[in-house]
N, C-alpha and C positions, 0 to 999 in steps of 0.2 A: 363694581363687578359691570366689568363690560361688556360680557356677554349679555345682562340681563337687560333687557329693551324697556321699554313703556308698553310696546304693543304685548310681549310678555308680562308683565304685570297685569295690563288691564285681561289677560286671557286665565289666570290664577284667581283674580276676582271675580271672576263671571261680566263685569260691565264692558263697555266700549273705549275708546283708547280718551273719545272727549271726556269721557268722565271723570277717568286717572288724570287728566289735566287740569279738571278743573278741581279736583280735591287737593293736588300738588300747588295750585296758583290759589288756594283756599278761599273759591269763589263760595257765594251763597246759597247757587240753585242747586243743591247734593244736598241729599239725605245725610243727615248725619252718620247712625251706623254704615254705610255704605262709604262716606269719607274716612269712619277710624276703619274699617278691614281695609279697604286700600293703601293707608299709612301704616300698617300693622303689618303687612304683604312689603313693603318700603321697607320699614324699619327688618324685618326677619331677611331679606334677599341684600340686602346691604346696595340696595341701587340708591344710585346718586342721580335723583332729578336734574338732567341738564339742561330742562326747558325751563327752571328757574332762574332767571336771569337774573332776578332782583338780589343775588346771592353777588354776584359780579360787581366789581367796580365799572360804572360807566365810563371810565377814562380808559383803560385796557379790558373791556368784554369783548368778544367776541364770537358772535352771534349770529347764527342762521336761522332767519324764520319761514315756519310751512305753515302754510294758512288750508284747510282744508274744508271743502265744502262738499256736503255728503257724507257726513260721520256716521250713517246708517248704513252706506254702501260699503260692503265686506271687499268690497274691488282695492279699497285705498290701504285696506290693514300691511299688507303685504308690502308695500309701496312705501309708507311710512316708517317702516322696519329697516327697508336697505336706506332711505337718508337718513335715518337716526343711526345706522352704522358708519357709514360714509363722514357722517360728518364728526363722530368724533373721533374717527381715525385721523382728521384733520385737526383734533384737537378742541375745536369749536366749539360753544353752546348752541342748541337746540331749543328757539322757542315756539311752540307748538299752540297753535289757535284753531278752534274750530268755528267756519263759519256758517251761522243760519240761514238755513233757506230765503228767507226774507232782506238777507242783510249784501250788500251789492261789497264783494271781496277785495275791492282797494280799497275804499273809504275803509274797510277794517285793518289795511296795510296802512295807512298814513297815519291812524290812530296809535298802529304798534309803532309804529316809526321814532312818535314822538315821546314811547312809555320806555322803549329798549335801543341797546346801541346795537343797531346791527349794521351787517356787513354786506345782505344778501335775502330775498324773496323767493320762495319756491311755491305756486298755488297748484294744489291738487284739486284739478274738477272747477266748476263755476261755469261761470255765462262767457258766450264764445263773443261778447262782442264788449267793449268797455269804452270809455269816455279817456280819449286822448289825453283832455289836458291833468286827468287825475293822474295819469299815469306820469306824466309829466314833472309832476309833484314829489313822486317817489325819488328817494335821492341816493338811492344803494339801486346796484342791477337786479334785472327780476325774470325769472322762468317760468312762464305757464306752462304745464304739462297737460296731458290729455285733451286740450284742445288746439287748434290751428294757427296757422300765421297769421292772417289778416285780420285783428282782432280789434282795431281801433280806425275809425278815417280820420286826415288826417296826421296818420302818425309814423314817423319812417321806421322804417321794420327792422332798423340798427339801434333804435332803443328800449329792444327788448328782445327776450327767445322764448320759443315755444318748443317743447317737446311733445310726439302725439302718433296717432297714427289717424289717417284719414278718415274720419267717420263716415261722412255720406258714401264715399266710394267700396268699404267696407262692408257698412249696409246694402246698397245695393247690390254686393257681393253675394251676402247671404238669401237675397230675393230673390235675386238672377236663380240662384239655384234650387231654392225651391219650386220657381217655374218650369225649372228643367228637368223635374219629379214631375210634373204636371197637373200642380196646382194652378188655380185662377181665384179661387176665391181664396184671399191671406189675408188674415186680420192681422192686427198692429197695437198690440200694448205699447203707449208712448205718455207724453204727458201733454196738459192741456194748456198750450203755452205757444203765443207766436215769437215770443221771446227769443233771440238767437243765444243759441245753447250747443253741447254737444248732441242731446236727443236729439233737437230739432234737426240737426243735421242728418241725425239715421233716420228719423222719419222722411226727410229730402231723398234720403238713398230709397227708399220703399218706392216712394212714390215716381220717380225717377226708375226705377225698374219697372213698374207698371205701365209708365207712359212708352217706354223703349218695344216691350213687346205688346203693346195694343190691349192693354187690359184697364176695363174701365174703373174708377175710382167708388168705393163705395164707403160714402164718409160714417156708415151706420158698423165698417168695421175697421174703425179708426178708434181705439179705445183709450181714454187718457185714466191714468191712475190716478188715485186720489190724493192731494195737497203734494204732489211731485215725489214724494219718498217710496223709496224701490224698498218696498220688505215681504219677505215672505205672504204675507197676511194679505198686503195690496196686490200682490198675484193673482192670490187665490178670489178675493173679493170682485176683482175686476174679471178674471175669467169665469166665472160662476153667474154673474152680470150680463155676459158677450153670449153664454150659453142661453141663457134664459130669456135671451132678446128675440131668439128664435130666428136669428141673421142666418143665413147659408157661409159655414166656411169650410175647408178643408184643411187650413193650415195655420196654426197662430205661432205670429214672430213677437219675439218679448225683446225690448231696449234692455235689459238687464238678464241675466242667468238668474238672479235672487227671484225675478218677476218669473221667470220660465218657470222655477222648481215650484213655486208655489200655483201657478196654471195646473204641473202636473198633477198636484193633489186634488184639484179644483175636478179637473177631469175623470179620475180617479174615484169621488165620490158620487160624480155623476153617473159614474158606471161609461163611461164613453174612454174606449181603450187607444192608446198611445203608442205607435203609430198607425194601428190597425186601421181606426177610423177617424183621426185627426192627427196632423203633423206637427210639432212643436218647436220651435228655434230660439235660440237667447243669444245674446252679445256678452263677452269680456274672457270669457275662456276662464273663467274662477274655477277652485278648487274642486269646490260643491257640484258643478259640471259634469266630470268626471265621477261620480259617487250617486247621482239621482239614479233613478229608475223611471224609464228607460237611462242612460248616459245623453247627456244632449249633447243634439246637434248646434254649435254655435260658433261664433266669431273672436279668435283667442287673442288679447292685446299682450304684448310682450311688458306686461307690468313691470317687472323688475329692472329689463332693459332701460325701459322708458324713466322712473326712478334713478338706477345707477347715473345715466347719461347728463340728466337733468342736474343733477349734486354736481358731476365733472365740468359740465360746461359753467354751472355760476362759480365754479371754485377759479376757472380760468379764466373767468371776465374779473373777478376779485382780484387776481395775482397779473391780470392783463398782459395775460397769453395767448389769448383768443378775442374776438369781437364777438358781440350778439351773433346767436345762428339761428335757422331754425328748421329741425330735424323731423323728421315722416317716418316712423316704421313702419313696415308691412304686418299687416295683419293677416291670422292664420286659418282658415276652415278648417273648421271642426266637424267630421262627419261623423256621429255618434251614433244613437239607436233611436232616437225621437224622430225622424224624419224619412218619411218613406215615397216612393214613386206611385202613383196611383194613374 
């Protein structure tokens, strides 16, 4: 049934997409009861797991691999669904791989290329910088999504493609918006790492906006989340720690909507009103931002368009009707109800 996707299977089972993938590929690190439930739903729906490329002959397999880093981030779920639909329409098989936080996604891609007969690779999320030597070892076209175009030193931009928004620029836009509302003591919820990444670019935008407006950086207002995992619980815990620190702030900017929604709950539990007492802003423009109370002010990424364009571009390169390209979509500042003028 072509209308049933791996994302739909995950929703019906109440698990993540990576869990469904592990069940399909018979990984050992999955609860037997969970695996049985997933396989039962697959059988009931008639879903054909096209990421199970082991059923295809290596001589005629037409496989596209999607490597997802940050599977706990719900931002990627609709992107995976779009890619899967686009790949199915082209009669290709989809090989999806969850990349752990500690793994190098290009290393994972190199190993996957040895196992499967791939025609191309799409990266969702991950580091903003990579080894040029490793990328050159990949023998198929690759498209990096959600990260910028300069991903490696000594590597021609004609050897890979990118589809993204400008994270530093869009983050700058959000912080400047908060400053325009009168905020100067602006906290940021980010990740504690100097490794080049999407999040590091968003932190850069935050710092540049403060600098432009002559606002001194308070290092105590830069709050890293635990283990670089963007969950509601981490958003809640990090905000509680910020509140308990006693540091003065009038706005909190979170580099993910999921973290921002967790922050809203933490403020509510502490008796702090949003936006009357403190303003909150997010990033990504996920669906949950429209249903939080209050609705989030956020930067919306065109996730569907990024996923569709990345898949289209990859197939154009495979079909030799296009060279590698670097496409940057604009973000959109959504003014919700969670930030106010002071």
